C-alpha positions, 0 to 999 in steps of 0.5 A: 713037631714044629709050629708054623706061624701065619705070616698075616698074624705077625703084628710087627709088620703093623707097628709103624702104622700103629705109631703113626695112628697114635701120633696123629691122635696125640696131635689132634687132642693137643689141637682140640685142647688149644682151640677149646674156649673157657668162660667165667663161671657164674653162680646165680645172680652173683658177679665174680669180683676181680681181686685185681681191681683197685679198692676205693676208700670211702671217705665219710662226708662231714658237715661243718658245724656252724659257729656259735653266734658272737655276743652282741656288743651293747649299744653305746650309751645315749648322750646326755640330754643337751639343754638348749639355752636361750641367748638372753639367759646368763650362764655362770662361767667356771673360772679355773685359777692358775696354780703358778706363782708369780715371780713377785710373790714370796714363796714360804719354804719350811726350814730344812733341819740338817740331820747330823750323821751320828758316827758309829761308836764301837765299844772296847773290844777284847784282845781275844776277838779283835780283828787287828790286834794292837802291835807292840813295838818290834812285833811283826808277822801275821795276826796270830804272830802279832798276838803271841808277840804282844803277850811275850813282850808284856811278860818280858817287860813285867819280869824285867821291871818288877822288884822280885825282892819285894814279896820277900821283904813284905814277910809273905808266907812262902809259896806261889802268889797269883797276880792278875793284871788288866789294862786297856790300849786306847784308840791312840795306843796309850796304856790306860785303866790299869787294874791289879789284884795282888796279895799285898797293897804294895805289890799292887802298887808296884804292878801298876807302876810297872805297867805304866812304863809300857811303851806306846802301841799301835792301836787295834782296829775293828772294822777298819777303825781304831778302838780301845782293846782290853787286855788281861794277863796273870802272873805268878810270884814265888815267895821263898 
């Protein structure tokens, strides 16, 4: 059996009408929403604060304190009492004498004693510590070289001039005999104050005689001034 539909009950015929009614309702709701006015809500007596308002900084008002009063300067001293003198009263005048001397007056001047400058006296200096050593004729070089050359020249002079046979002639016991010699080169370069210590008086005399034959030296200097220089040297004699 086939079911038959009533043409009036078919809703597809009203679909266009329903769509137009829905579109009209949507436009009406949109228009009503746009035209609706809203107001700021007020809570009691409190006002709504706008956060966009500029915040004003409160600057405290300070009172300038008055400066302390300056100490008052003491009043100037009262002038001394001025005594009024009558015209007929004599006043003693103070006479100030001049300290300038007259050309005619003789001026006594104390005698000025002249102080003689005392020349610094430098005592004799040892050969080992002298600044500028005495120079033996023929020696050249630095200070160290001049010292070495001086000693070598003195030893060579003693070896050449001393009588080597004298110790044997005196009958001394065989062996080595020590002789100590000391002398001074004065400010002029001369050999003075010769002293000797030897195992026999004749040997001592021979040593002094030999040292007296030393040539004149260039004097030594201390602080730039010529001074006497002490020199000593030992010798060894071999007795057979």
